[in-house]
C-alpha positions, 0 to 999 in steps of 0.5 A: 698182600702175602709174599707169594700173592705178591711174586705171583701178581708180578710175574703175571704182569711180566708174562703179559708185558713180555707178550705184549712186547713181543707181538704188538711193539717189539721195538719198545724200550725194555725199560717198559718191561721192568717197570715195576720196582725190584723186589724186596723180601719182607724182613722177618717173614721166616722159612716158608711154611710147610703148606705153602712149600709147594706153591713156591716151587710152582712159582719158582718153576715159572719165573725161571721159565719166564727167565728163559723166555726172555733170554732166548727172545733177547739172543733173537733180537741180538741176532736180528741187530747184528744182521741189520747191521751187516746191511750197508746204510749208504751206497754210491748212486753208481753201483749196484747193491746186492744183499746176500741172504744165504751167506 
C-alpha cells in the first residue's frame, strides 16, 4: 500500500470514528478515536513525486479540517462538563433547589 493510500485510509477511519463517537456514543472513551497506531513516515521515501503533490495537498487540507472539527467538539464537551460540574450533586432534603439556567 502506498504512503498516501495509508494516510487516506487512516483519515477515513478517523472521520468514521469521530462521527460514530459524536452521534452514537458521545460518552465513549477518547482512546477509541486513537485506536490506530501512530503514523510513522517510511524511511527513505524521498520527496513527493510531482504527480502526487495535489493529492497530498488535498489530504493535508482534509486532515486539518478534521483536526479543527475534533478541537471544536473538544471545546463543546469541556463547556458541557463545566456546566454539569456547576450543578450541586447533593442537597439537604429540607431545602428547595433551583437551577439558574440563564445566568
